[in-house]
N, C-alpha and C positions, 0 to 999 in steps of 0.2 A: 675486558675489565677496565674500570676507570683507574687512571693513574692518580696517585695521591694528590698531585698538584691541582687536579680539577676540583678537589674538595675545598681548597683554600682560595679565598678571594684574592684577586690580583688588584693591588693598589697602584694606580698609575697617575702621573700628572701630565697635563697638557701644557706645553710651553709655546707661546706665540705672542705677538704684539697686537696692538689695536688693528682691527680690520684684516687680520691674517686669516680669519674664518674660524677662530677657535670656538666661539659660541655656536656657530653653525655646525661645526663638526660634532660637538658634544650633543647638540640638539638632534643631529642626524642619528647618532648612536642610540640616543634615548628613544627616538621615534621608530627607527627601523628594528629595534629589538623589543618593541611594544612595551617600553617602560613608562610611556606617557599615556594617561587616560584620555579617552576621546573628548570629554568635556574640556580638559585642559588644552587639547589641541585646537578645539574650536575657538578658544580665547586668544590664540595667536594667529588667526587668519587675517591676512591683510589683502583686500581686494581679490579674494578667492584663492590666494596663494598662502601656504603656511610659511610664516617667517620663523625659521628654526632658531635664529639667534635670540628671539624674544623669550624662548623657553628658559634660557640660562642667563639672560641679561637683567634679571630683577635688581641687580646691584648697581646698575648704571646711574640711577637717581642718587644713590648714596655717593657714588663717585663724584657726581657733579657738585654735591654739597661739601666735598672735601673731607668726608668721613674716611678714616682708614679702612681700606678694603681688606677683609680677611680672606682666607682660603675657603672657597665653597666646595663642599664635598657632595657628589651625586652618586646614586647607586643604580645599577641595572644588572640583569643577569641573562645568560643564555642557557641552553640546555647543558652546555659544557662546564660553565663556571660562573661565579659571581664576580662583579667588578665594582671597585670604588674609584671614582675619578676625583682627583684634587685639581680644582680649577684655580690657578693662582694668576693674579694680574701680571701682565708682561712688561710694564714700564720699568725703567731703571729705578724709579723711586719706590718700587714695590719689591726690590730684590729680597728684602727680609721675608716677605710672604712666600716667595719662591723657595727660599732656603727651608722654611718651615715645612712646606709641602714635600720637598724633595728628600728631606732627611729620613722619612719613613717609607718612601715609595719603592716599589719593586721595579718600576719601569717609567720611562719618560717618553712621551710622544712629542717630538719637536716639529712644529708646523713651519713649513717654508712656503711663502707666498710667491708663486711663479710670476704673477703679473707685476710685482715690485722689482723684479730682476731683469737684467739685460739678457733674457733667456736665449736669444739667438747667438750669443757670443760664447764660444767654447771656453774662453778665459774669463768668464763673468766673476764678479765679486759678490760674495754673500753679504747679506745685511748684518750690521753690527749686532742686532738683537739675536739673530740666529747663532752667531758665534758666542754671544754672552750666555744664552740659555744652555747651549751645548757644553760650554766650559764649566758652568756652574753645576749642572747635573753630574758631570764627570768628576768634578772636585768633591762633590758630596757622595761619590761612589754609588750612584743609582745603577743597579746591576745591568739593566737592559735599556739601550737607547735606540728608539725607532724614529726615523725621519719620514714624515708624511709631506710629500710635495703637493701642495693644494692649488686649486683654481686652474688646473690644466685644461678644463673645459673652456676657459676664456682666452686661450692663446691660439694663434693661427696654426702652429705646428706642434701639437702636444708631445709627439714622440721626440722631436729635436730638443724641445724645452726640457723634458724629463732627462734625456741623455746628458745635456750640458750641466743641468743643476746637480744631478747625481754625481757627475764627474767633479764638480767644484766641492761638493760635500766630502767626497772621498779624499781629495787632496788636503782639505782643511783638517779632517779627522786624523789623517796620517801625521800631519805636522803637530797636532795638539795631543797626540797619543790617546785618541778616543776610539773605542772599539764599537763599530756600528753593528747593531743586532739585525736591523732590517731597514730597507728603504722601499717606499711604496708610493706610486702616483695616485692621487685621489682628486675627486671633486666633492667636497662636503655638501655643496649646494645641490648637486644633482644626485648625490649618493653613490657615485661611481667608485668602486673598489673600497668602499667604507665597510659595509656589512657583507655584501656579496660581490662577486666579480662578473655578474651577468652584464652590467653596464648597458642595458637596453640593446642586447645583441652584439655589443662590441667587446667580446671577451678578451681580445688582445690589445685593448686600448693603450696607446702610448708604447706599443711593442712590449708590454709587460704581461707576463703570463703567470706571475706568482700569486700567492694567497692575498686575500683582502686584508685590510688593516685589522678588522675584528678577528679574523682567523689567526693572524700573527699574535694578537693579544691573548687569544684563547690558549695558545701553545707556549706562552712565556712562563718560565719558572718563577715562583715567588722567591723572595730573598732567602737564600739558604741560611739556615741557622748556623752559627759559628762553631761548628763541631770540630773544626780543624785546629782550634786554639785550645790550650789546656783549660781545665775546669776553673771557672770563677763564678761567684754567687754573691750578689749584694743582699744582705739581710734586711728584709722589710719589716718583719714582725717577729718578736720572741714570745712564744707561748709557754707559760710556766705551768707545768703539770704537777699536781699534788696527788693525783690518784696513783695507784700502783698498777697503772695500765700495763697489760702484758706486752703491748707493742713497744712502749717507750721506757719501761722500767722506771717510771717516775721522772725521767729526764726532760729537760726543756727541748722544745722543737723550734728550729729556726726556719721560718717560712720566707719564701721569695720566689724569684724566677731565675732559673739557671741562665746566666748570661752567655757563657762560652763553655765548650767542652761538654762532658757528661759526668754523672756521679753515680756510684753504686757502693754498697756496703763494703768495708775493707780498705777503702782508699784513705790514705793519709792526707789531711788537709792542714793548712796554716790559717790562722786568724790574722787578718790585717785590720788595724795597725799593731795589735799587741804582740804578734809574732809567735804566739803559742801554737803548738800543734796537737792534733788529736786524730783519732781514727773514726771514720763514719761507721756507726753501727746500724743505722737504718735510713732508708730514703722512702718517704711517704708521698702518695698522690694526694690530690685535694680531698679525696674521700677517705684518707688515712689508710689506704691499702699500701703494703710494701711494693714499691715499683721503682726501678732505675729510671733516671730522668736525664734527658739531653737538653742542649741549649734551646731556649725558646719555650720551655715548659716550666710550669710552677711546681714547686716541690717543698716538702718539709724535711729537714735534715736533723737527725738525732746523732749526737756524738757519743763516743764510748766513755767519756769522762766529762766532768763539769769544767768548762772553761768560760772565761768572762767574754761574753759576746752580746753586743747590743745593736739596735737598729742603726743602720749606716755602716756597720762593719762589713768587711768582705771575707768570705771563705774562699781560699784559693788552693789550687793544686800546689804541690811542693815546687819550689823555684826551678828545680832541674827539669821539670816537665815542660816548661815554657821555652818556646823557640824565641831567643832574644827576650829573656825574662822581663816581665813588667818591672820597671825600676821604681822604687819608692822615691819619688822625686820631689824636691823642694822648689825646683825651677823648671818651667815648661816652655818649650818653644812651640808656638801654636799658630794656627790660621783661625782668625775670628771673623765671623759674619756679624756686623754690628747692627743691632736692632733698636737701640735706644734713641730718643730724640736729642739727648745730650751727647756730645761727642766723647769718644774714648780717648783719654789722655793719660800720659805717664803719671804715676803717683796716686791715682784713684784706687779706692778699696771696693771690692765686691764680694758677695758670697758666690762660691762655685758649688754646683751640685754634680756629683759623680756617683752614679747609681743612686743610693739613698743617703750618701754621705755629704754633709755640708762642711766646707772649709773656706776660711777667709783668704782671699787672694789680693795681691797688689799688682797693678799694671807697672811692670818695670820699664819697658820701653816699647814704642811702636817702631818696628824695624823697617817695614815697607808697607805701602798701600798697594793693593793689586788693582790694576786697571780692569774693571769688571768686563770690559769688552774684549780684552786680549789676554788677561792674567799677567801682563808685563808688570814688573816691580817698579814702583815709583817712590821717590823720597817722600816721607811724610812724618809729621810729629803727632798727628791725631787721626782717628777714624770718624768720619761724619756718619750720620744715619744712613743705613743701607750700604755702607762701604764694607769691603773685605780686605784684610791685611794680615801681615805676619807680626805677631806680638809676643813678647816675652813676659811670662807671668811668674811672680814669686808667691809660693804657697806658705801659709802659716803652719800647716801640718802637711806631711807628705801624702801623696796619693799613689795608688798602683795603677799606672796607665800603660797602654800599648799605643804605638802610632795608629792613627785613624785608618791608615792604609792596611793595617793588619787586622784591626777590629773596630767595627762601627760602634760597638758598645763600650769597650774599655778605653777607646780613643776619643770619646766625646764628653764634653762638659757643657753645662749651661751657666752663664753668669747672671746673677740677680742683683739689682740695685739694693743696697743695704737700707736705704730710707724708704723708697716707694714700693719695694718688693716686686718691681716690674722686671720681666725677663729682658735683659740688656744685650746679651750676645750668645751666639752659638759657637762653641769652641771645638776645633779639631786639633788633636795633638799631632805634631809633626814627627 
């Protein structure tokens, strides 16, 4: 019988820098899982050889013209499950793109290029971008982190190279507090250990007898819904009923997606920000059938009495149900990934979006800038584009937040420029 996770697509990002073989790896996954049509393949033949990188490098011309590169999403599937790949540029000046892709990913595949390292040295140093990518996906709480050590077909002693690089990654991960889900030696160019482990008859290539990269990805869980946090629900739409519908007794239905926890009739909830409480009389599915709902699912909620609720309000479990209750805070200590071309400086005003609630915020002070390669804290008075830093925000109206480490939903906000309406920053509550 199929496990539930096989019915849900796995959204993963690939992290790597220029020439690490990221495009070749994505091309290999698409070709070997037959996700690419024959005529498309014929278009990327170069002197008889298929240039896999050309399948995914359609954006290189844009890059040369200096156009901002966005995240490219690609899709493929195997018999076991569907996959969505977020391909974000690896340069430091595209940190914002990587943050965008990682914020919703279930997994990250961090590519490590063996030929760029002193692979024969057991005390080898990893490249700054490997450290940066790993630290960023860990900061953004991507649930599964897989290291794929690439180009091992191009070194004289692949087994030694794999052993030394894997050792260096383990030391780094331990220091940085990163939990490694898996490590796999691959050759994206030759296809070894990418989709299957036959490797042209060398089944224990590099002394590795574990699963292929694709098998690892097929078995990874999707991001678990936040059912371990008490109930919270951002109201997206209020439906005013004027019929004497048997189901709703003429009451209004509050529609949205359950952010955390679960909801069923009989539960007492509080409305935020008004603080009024009521009892849930019905929970409806999208087809208006009575049905209890858990985090990650859309629902319509009918209360036992009329209370003032509008779009942007939150319905929350009683405060006592929360572990470390969400504080209604006027001041937030945050980590911000800055995406705007104008630097973030103290005193500026922005709109903040939390769920469906908009609140004006003022940048109180920039506490530190994080070195994106080491996450070390550095003195700073502003955050430049693509920088990440610790920032204190003052809110015009309180918000109910949890630390991002407890909830990826209650602990995240988006900052929007009040004049241009451009997304300016991704905010993680500390």
